[in-house]
C-alpha positions in Angstrom: 0.0 0.0 0.0 2.8 2.4 0.8 4.5 1.6 -2.6 1.1 2.3 -4.3 0.7 5.6 -2.4 4.1 6.7 -3.6 2.8 6.5 -7.2 -0.3 8.6 -6.5 0.5 12.1 -7.6 -2.7 13.5 -6.3 -2.7 11.7 -2.9 -4.4 13.9 -0.2 -4.2 11.6 2.8 -3.1 8.1 3.8 -4.4 6.7 7.1 -2.7 3.6 8.4 -5.1 1.8 10.7 -3.1 0.1 13.5 -4.2 -0.8 17.0 -3.7 0.8 20.4 -2.1 -2.5 21.4 0.5 -2.5 18.7 3.1 -1.6 21.4 1.5 -3.4 24.3 4.8 -4.5 25.7 5.0 -1.1 27.4 2.4 0.1 30.0 2.4 3.8 28.9 1.6 4.1 25.2 2.3 7.5 23.8 1.4 8.9 20.4 4.8 8.1 19.0 6.6 5.2 17.2 8.4 2.5 19.1 10.9 0.9 16.6 13.2 -0.2 19.5 10.6 -2.7 20.7 11.1 -4.9 17.7 13.8 -7.6 17.7 14.4 -6.9 14.0 13.4 -4.0 11.9 10.5 -4.4 9.4 13.1 -4.1 6.6 15.0 -7.1 7.9 11.9 -9.1 8.5 10.7 -8.4 4.9 14.1 -9.5 3.6 13.8 -12.7 5.6 10.3 -13.5 4.3 11.7 -13.2 0.7 14.7 -15.3 1.3 13.6 -18.0 3.8 11.0 -20.7 3.6 7.7 -20.4 5.4 8.6 -23.3 7.6 11.9 -21.6 8.7 10.1 -18.4 9.4 7.6 -20.3 11.5 10.4 -21.9 13.5 11.8 -18.4 14.2 8.5 -17.0 15.5 9.4 -17.0 19.2 12.7 -15.2 18.5 11.0 -12.6 16.3 8.1 -12.0 18.7 10.4 -11.2 21.6 8.2 -9.7 24.3 5.1 -9.4 22.1 2.3 -11.7 23.3 1.1 -12.8 19.9 1.6 -12.4 16.2 -1.3 -10.0 15.8 0.3 -7.2 18.0 3.7 -8.0 16.5 2.6 -7.6 12.9 0.8 -4.4 13.8 4.1 -3.1 15.3 5.9 -4.2 12.1 3.3 -2.2 10.1 4.0 0.9 12.1 7.7 0.5 11.5 7.1 0.3 7.8 5.2 3.6 7.9 8.0 5.2 9.9 10.7 4.1 7.5 8.8 4.6 4.2 6.5 7.6 4.8 9.0 10.2 3.6 7.1 13.3 2.6 3.8 11.4 2.0 0.7 12.9 3.7 0.4 10.0 6.2 -0.9 9.4 9.7 -1.4 6.4 12.0 -4.7 5.7 13.7 -4.6 3.4 16.8 -8.1 2.4 18.0 -8.5 0.4 21.2 -10.9 -2.6 21.4 -13.7 -1.9 18.8 -17.2 -2.9 19.8 -20.8 -2.1 18.7 -21.9 1.2 17.3 -23.2 4.0 19.5 -25.1 5.9 16.8 -24.5 5.0 13.2 -25.6 3.4 10.9 -28.0 2.1 13.6 -27.4 2.1 17.4 -25.9 -1.2 18.7 -24.9 -2.7 15.3 -22.2 -5.4 15.5 -21.2 -8.2 13.2 -18.3 -10.0 14.9 -17.4 -11.9 18.0 -14.2 -10.3 19.2 -12.9 -9.3 22.6 -15.5 -8.2 25.2 -18.4 -8.8 22.8 -17.4 -12.5 22.7 -17.6 -12.5 26.5 -21.1 -11.0 26.4 -22.2 -13.4 23.8 -21.1 -16.5 25.7 -22.6 -15.2 29.0 -25.9 -14.3 27.3 -26.4 -18.0 26.3 -25.3 -19.2 29.8 -22.3 -21.0 28.3 -19.4 -18.9 29.6 -19.4 -18.8 33.4 -15.8 -18.4 34.5 -13.1 -16.2 32.8 -9.5 -15.1 33.2 -10.3 -11.4 33.8 -9.1 -8.9 36.3 -12.2 -6.9 37.3 -9.9 -4.0 38.2 -8.2 -3.9 34.8 -9.2 -1.2 32.3 -11.5 -2.3 29.6 -10.5 0.0 26.7 -13.5 -0.4 24.4 -14.6 2.2 21.8 -17.7 2.2 19.5 -17.0 1.3 15.9 -18.8 4.4 14.5 -16.6 6.6 16.7 -13.5 4.9 15.2 -14.7 5.5 11.7 -15.2 9.2 12.6 -11.7 9.5 14.0 -10.3 7.9 10.9 -12.1 10.4 8.7 -11.2 13.4 10.9 -7.5 12.4 10.9 -7.6 12.1 7.1 -9.0 15.6 6.9 -6.4 17.0 9.3 -3.6 15.2 7.5 -4.7 16.7 4.2 -5.3 20.2 5.7 -1.8 20.5 7.2 0.1 18.8 4.5 3.7 20.0 4.4 7.0 18.6 3.1 8.7 17.5 6.3 11.0 14.8 7.6 9.1 14.5 10.8 7.4 11.1 11.5 3.7 10.9 10.6 1.3 12.0 13.4 -0.3 9.2 15.5 -3.8 9.3 16.9 -4.5 7.0 19.9 -8.2 6.4 20.5 -9.2 4.9 23.8 -11.7 5.9 26.5 -10.8 9.2 28.1 -9.0 9.2 31.5 -12.1 10.8 33.1 -14.5 8.2 31.7 -12.6 4.9 32.1 -14.3 1.6 32.4 -13.0 -1.5 34.2 -13.8 -5.1 33.3 -15.7 -5.3 36.6 -17.9 -2.3 35.7 -18.3 -3.7 32.2 -19.6 -7.0 33.6 -21.8 -5.5 36.2 -23.4 -2.9 33.9 -24.3 -5.5 31.3 -25.6 -8.0 33.8 -27.8 -5.5 35.5 -29.7 -5.0 32.2 -29.3 -8.5 30.9 -32.8 -9.6 31.7 -34.3 -6.9 29.5 -32.6 -8.3 26.4 -32.3 -12.0 27.3 -32.0 -14.5 24.5 -34.6 -17.3 24.2 -32.0 -20.0 23.3 -30.0 -19.7 26.5 -29.0 -23.0 28.1 -28.6 -21.7 31.7 -28.9 -18.5 33.8 -26.3 -15.9 32.5 -23.6 -15.1 35.1 -19.9 -14.6 35.0 -17.2 -15.1 37.7 -13.8 -13.6 37.0 -10.4 -14.7 38.3 -6.8 -13.8 37.6 -5.0 -16.9 38.9 -3.9 -18.8 35.8 -2.9 -22.0 37.5 -6.3 -22.2 39.3 -8.3 -21.5 36.1 -8.3 -25.1 34.8 -9.8 -26.4 38.0 -12.5 -23.8 38.1 -13.2 -24.3 34.4 -13.7 -28.0 35.1 -16.5 -27.4 37.6 -18.1 -24.4 35.8 -17.7 -25.6 32.2 -16.3 -29.1 31.6 -18.4 -31.1 34.1 -21.8 -29.4 33.1 -20.8 -29.7 29.5 -20.2 -33.4 29.8 -23.6 -33.9 31.4 -25.3 -31.9 28.6 -23.4 -33.7 25.8 -24.2 -37.1 27.4 -27.9 -36.1 27.4 -27.6 -35.1 23.8 -26.1 -38.4 22.9 -28.9 -40.4 24.6 -31.5 -38.6 22.4 -29.5 -39.1 19.2 -28.2 -35.6 18.8 -24.6 -34.4 18.2 -22.7 -33.4 21.3 -21.3 -29.8 21.1 -20.6 -28.2 24.5 -17.3 -29.9 25.3 -15.9 -28.9 21.9 -17.1 -25.3 22.5 -15.5 -25.2 25.9 -12.2 -26.5 24.6 -12.0 -23.5 22.2 -13.1 -21.1 25.0 -10.4 -22.3 27.3 -7.7 -22.0 24.6 -8.8 -18.5 23.7 -9.1 -17.5 27.4 -5.4 -18.2 27.9 -4.5 -16.3 24.7 -6.5 -13.3 25.8 -5.2 -13.3 29.4 -2.3 -10.8 28.6 -5.0 -8.3 27.7 -7.9 -9.0 30.1 -5.6 -9.0 33.2 -3.6 -5.9 32.5 -4.1 -2.1 32.1 -2.5 0.4 29.9 -2.3 4.2 29.8 -2.9 5.7 26.4 -1.8 9.3 25.7 -4.3 11.1 23.5 -2.9 14.7 23.0 -3.1 14.5 19.2 -6.7 13.1 19.3 -7.8 15.8 21.7 -6.2 18.5 19.5 -8.0 17.0 16.5 -11.3 17.3 18.3 -10.6 20.9 19.2 -9.8 21.8 15.6 -13.2 20.6 14.4 -16.1 22.9 14.0 -19.3 22.4 16.1 -21.0 21.1 13.0 -18.2 18.6 12.2 -18.2 17.5 15.9 -21.8 16.6 15.5 -21.5 14.8 12.2 -18.2 13.0 13.1 -18.7 12.6 16.8 -16.1 10.7 18.8 -16.0 12.4 22.2 -15.4 9.5 24.6 -15.7 11.8 27.6 -19.4 12.5 26.9 -20.3 8.8 26.3 -22.8 7.5 28.8 -21.8 3.9 29.4 -25.2 2.8 30.9 -27.1 4.2 27.9 -24.5 2.8 25.5 -24.6 -0.8 26.9 -28.4 -0.8 26.7 -28.1 -0.1 22.9 -25.2 -2.6 22.6 -27.1 -5.5 24.2 -30.1 -4.8 22.2 -28.0 -4.8 19.0 -26.1 -8.0 20.0 -29.5 -9.8 20.5 -30.6 -8.8 17.1 -27.5 -8.9 14.9 -25.5 -11.7 16.6 -28.1 -13.8 18.3 -30.5 -13.4 15.4 -33.5 -12.9 17.6 -36.2 -10.4 16.4 -36.6 -7.2 18.4 -40.4 -7.8 18.8 -42.2 -7.5 22.1 -43.2 -11.2 21.9 -39.6 -12.4 21.4 -38.3 -10.2 24.2 -41.0 -11.4 26.5 -40.1 -15.0 25.7 -36.5 -14.4 26.5 -37.4 -12.8 29.8 -39.6 -15.7 30.7 -36.8 -18.2 30.0 -34.4 -16.0 31.9 -36.6 -16.0 35.0 -37.0 -19.8 34.8 -33.3 -20.4 34.6 -32.7 -17.8 37.4 -35.0 -19.9 39.7 -33.2 -23.1 38.7 -29.8 -21.5 39.3 -30.8 -20.3 42.8 -32.3 -23.7 43.6 -29.1 -25.4 42.5 -27.0 -23.0 44.6 -29.1 -23.8 47.7 -28.9 -27.5 47.0 -25.1 -27.4 46.7 -24.6 -25.2 49.8 -27.0 -27.4 51.8 -25.1 -30.6 50.6 -21.8 -29.0 51.5 -23.1 -28.0 54.9 -24.5 -31.5 55.5 -21.2 -33.1 54.5 -19.2 -30.8 56.8 -21.6 -31.5 59.7 -21.3 -35.3 59.1 -17.5 -35.1 59.1 -17.4 -33.0 62.2 -19.8 -35.4 63.9 -17.6 -38.3 62.9 -14.5 -36.7 64.3 -16.3 -35.8 67.5 -17.4 -39.4 68.0 -13.8 -40.7 67.8 
């Protein structure tokens, strides 16, 4: 793309979309390039991909990654290094959005079409499948609406074209994450969505939606066994007895693998500088701010998650937004809520009876 841009004589602006986590190996991410974080420059890596076989490159993955947690963040960092080295006097900028989730306003409120990051958590919890997760409730959940991201990209393109000058300075970078004054933790994210979950319950849930969070990686497999694997085995056994294909254990296997992969992001917080983004907002006219809105400070999270859950139910769960469908989901939610509380009382009572029996046995010796 950069080589193509160099051939465009009338190029007005080039926006490279990266991610706020491209340089996640540092805790404080400024609006600048971090070439020193790479074990090898993008130029050397490109040379290696041309000269070495795919198998050899795969064998070198760990050495190339260095401190990066996965290939996604590493390749994003490589992409930024390419921009730094090749931009020259091209009208370029880098846009770094945080975790992108459902729309806030446009094209319709709550629109979403993928299962990434926190939305995947909400989706699994909504169906009563996901019950335990490797998440630090005190860690920052840096989510941003996708329509806000589109608006920042457009505004940064406008700014890049408007101030175009022949300069050797690195292209400007725009970090886009929640404002410091309006941060959201994973615990708040969970609690806010669970508090309104009944209003947008799905009718195909298999159990009462709830989520327990933990940060101890070595204890997670044990907790997952009781929360996921054991119930999944029972459900799959029941499906086999009626001649249906078992599914839950396979789903849980994927969930547990992904949970370990996501742990570096769900159990850690970052600070994102946003001076360029804030300056961009100040440069816009009141009319443009309304048309291309992306003020995270003014975002009401409670109102936003109401729209997001409604959208997830429609666009991901494929359930109609009709009063009858919503009422059916709420009816099933209340039924599973009663069963869930009944099971809790049974388990607590059984544990108390077992402890009492053991104490009585010890006392009689």
